[in-house]
N, C-alpha and C positions, 0 to 999 in steps of 0.2 A: 733378275726380275723384280719389279716393284711389288708393293703390297697390293693384295686384291682389293677391288673397289667394294663399297658397301653393297651395291647391287649384286656383284659376283658372290659375295659372302652369303647373302640371303638366298640367292638362286641355288647355291650349293647346299644350303641348309634345307631348302624345300626338297631337293633331290634326296638328301639323306633321310628326311622324314618320310618321303614317299616310298623309300625302300623298306620302311617299317610296316607299311600297310598294304593290304590287297585292294582289289577293286571296291570302290565305294567307301574306303577308309576303314573297313572292318578288318581286324587282325584275323589271319587264318588260324586254325587250331594250334599249329606249332608255335606261332607268334603269341597267341593268347597264353599258352602254357608258359612261355618264356617270360611274358609280362607279369604273370601271376607269381612266378618264382622270384622275379626281381622285387615285387611288392613284399614278399615274405623275407627277403634279405634285409629289409629295413627293420631295425630293432623296435618292433611294436608288439602289441598283444596278438596281432594277426598271425604271427609265426608260431604261436603256441596253441592256438585253438584248432578245432577240427574243421578242415576246409572241404567244402563240397562244390565242385565245379558243375554248373547247371547248363543244360542245353536248351532250356526253355524258361520262361518267366516264373513258372510254378513247378514245384517238385515236392513229392511226398517222401519223407524219410521214415523208414519203418523202425519201430521200437519193439523189442521183444524181451521178456524177462519173467521171473517168478516173483510174485508179490509177497509170498509167505512160504513157510517151511514146506519142503516136499518130502523129507524123510519121515517115515512112519515106523511104528513098531511092527516087526515082521510077524505075520500070522503063522499058525502051525504049518508044518511041511505039507505041501500039496494043496494048501488053501490060498486062493488068490486074494489080493487086496480088494476090499469093498470098493464099489464104484465111488462112494463118497470120499474115499481116501486117495483116489488117484488125482494127480496134479496135471494141470495144463498151463502153459505159459500165457502170460497176459500180453496181448499185442495192441499196438496203437500206432498212429502216424503223426509226425510233425510236418506241417505244411510250410514250406519256404515259398514266399511270394516276393520276388525281387522288386525293388524300387530303383528308379533311374537317378543316378548321380552324375554330376559333371564337374570337371576340374579344368582350370585354365592356368597354363604355365607360360610366363613371359621370359624369353631368353634374350638378353642384350646382345647387340651386334658384336661387341668386343669379345664376349664369351664365344660366340660362333667363330670369330676370326681365329682366336687362339687354338680352338679345337680343330678347325679345318686344317690349319698348318700341321697339327700333330696327327691328323688322320683319325681322330677319336670322336668326331662330332656325333655320330649315331649313338655311341655309348653314353656320351655326356647328356644328350637330350633325354634318353631313356632314364638315366640316373636322376636327373632333375625332376622328371615327371613322377617316377615311382616314390621318391623320397617324400614329396609333398602329398601325393595321393594316399600313401600308406598312413600318414599321420591323420589326414582328414577322415579316412575310413575308420581308424581307431576311435576318433572322436564320435562318429556316428554310432559305432558299435557299442560304446560305453554310455554316451550321453543322449542318445536318441530318445525323443519323447513326442508322441503324436499330438500332445497338447501344447507343445512349445510354440512361442511366438517366432522362433527362428525357423524359417522355411526349410532349411537343410536338416536340422535336428528333428523336425516334425515329420520327416519321411517315414520313420519307423520307431518303434519302442526299443531302446537299447537295453543293455544288461541290467542297469540299475533299476529301470522302470519295471522290467520283467520279473525281478526278484520280489516276492511277496510272502512266501511261506515262512521264512526264517529271517526276520529283520531284528537286529539288536541296535537299540538307540542308546548312545552314551550321553549321560548328563553329569553335571558336577561343576563345582566352582570351588577353587580357582580352576582356570583352564588347564593347568598342568595335570589335573586328574584325568583329563580327556586326551592327554598326549599319547602317542603311539608307544605301546609297551607290551611286554609279554602277557600282562593281565588282560589286555584287550584281545589278544590272540587266543587266550584261554577261553574267554567268553564265547568267541566264535566257534571254537572246537566243541564246546558244550552245547551250542545251539544246533549243531549239525546232527541229524539222526545217526545213531551208532552204526547202523548198517553201512554207512558210507565211510567209516573211519578205519576199515580193515587195512587199507594201504595208504597211510598218511603221507608218505613221501611222494605219492602221485598227485596229491592235492596242491593247491597254491593259494597263498594270500596275495591278492593283487591290490597294491596300494600306490599312493603317489610317491614320487621320488623323494620329496621332503620327509614323508612319513617313514620311508625305508631308511633314510639317513638318520632320522631321530632314533629309530629302533637300533640301528647299527651302533649309534653313539652310546646307547645304554649298555650294550655288550662290550664296547671298546673301553668303557670305564673300569672294567675288571682288570686287576693287576695279574694277568695271566698271559701266556703266549697267544691265546685266542684273542685277547683284547688288543695286543700289539698288531696282530695280523689284520684285524678289522679296521684299524686306523691306517695302516700302511698299504694294505692291499685292497682288492675288490672281490674277495672270496664271497660266495653266497652266504646269506644269513638264514637261520631257521628259528621257528618257534614251535615247540612241542612236536618236532619231527616234520613240520611242514615248511617248505621254502617260502620266504618272503620276497616277492618279486615286484620291483618298481615298474609302474606303467605311466608313461608320460602324461596322458590326458585323464587319468583317474583323478576326480576331485579330491582335495586334501581332507575333506571331512567324511570321505567314504572309503570303505575297504570291502573287497569281495573275496569270498573263499569258495572254491569249487575245484573239480578236476578240469584242467584246460580242455580236454576232449569232450567235456560235457557242453561246451559252447560250440554251436554249429554256425559256421560262417559260410553262407552260400554266395557264390559269385557266378554270374552268367557268362558263358564263354564269349558271347558277342560283345567285343570291346571295340569302340570306335575312336579313331584318332584323326583329327582334322587340324589344319594349320591356316594361319593368316598372318599379316604383317601390320605392325603399327609403325608407320614411317616417321611420325613425329616423336614417338618415344624411342625409335630406333631399336626395335626388338621384334623377334619372331614370336608369334603366339601359337602355342600348341594346346589344343582342347581335347580332353579325354572324356568320353562318355561310357559309363558302365553301370550295370545293375547288380544290386546286392540285397541280401536279407540276413538276419541272424536270429537264432532261437536257442534256448536251453533245451538239451535233450531231456533232462530230468530237472525241473525247477525245484523239486523237493531236495535236491542234492546241492543247494546253494545257500550260503549265508551272506547277508549284506549287513554291514555295520555302518551306522551314520553317527554324526556328532563328534568325530575325531577332531582334535585341535592340534595343528602343527605348531611346533615351538619356534 
């Protein structure tokens, strides 16, 4: 048999894509869950934060906790606590309101041809979509700013804009004084209210890849077994008990510290996938539309550092 024609390739691709979607192009609940799992397989900050799958554009997430000490000195036997000494939890709600985002993936005919022959076209299409969509969602999650001139970033306020209570600004000249180091990490630790430091290993420093490399390099300079391992391997690095985690789209002059589960990422279950062809560019166009939002559960439990200088 000869090689399939371009028309046959695209027709088969259309069939493969149509197998991904239900009537009207919306993924059914099982397909949506699979798509979201694929998004989280991509190494972005999305797979570390708290994910909330929403069935509607707006969702209230309940918060509950105690704002102050609840233990009291015990009164004499048989005497109840005074009403003023009794504690009640503080409750509130976080409102997630999703914004519509759209992504377009162009798949060249030769890629379609290779994968049709191997019988892996559906998997390839989904992989190409989720890899790009995950990075774009990470960008919006981190850099979103409703005052931005970029229409995509202006959809919502991201993590950097939302952080306002504990902001540490690094200044100094020469720039080496502002390079990523354990001293910068110490300043962030000290800026976080003590009540959030009980379990340091659960916190994360989220920084750029270059800053993580610079910090790893300062540890690798030590003439120890740890120094050798950090040069030769990819073992995690820590600062004062807190893992330092590189994030692809974190700006190099920023670093964020919080518990990953303190970041709530809401994604609406209704995910739309549509296709078209660009016959001049000889590619299949796959368009994905989905709705998302993100909030901190407790903004007071976040520290933002600005002014870092990558070496």
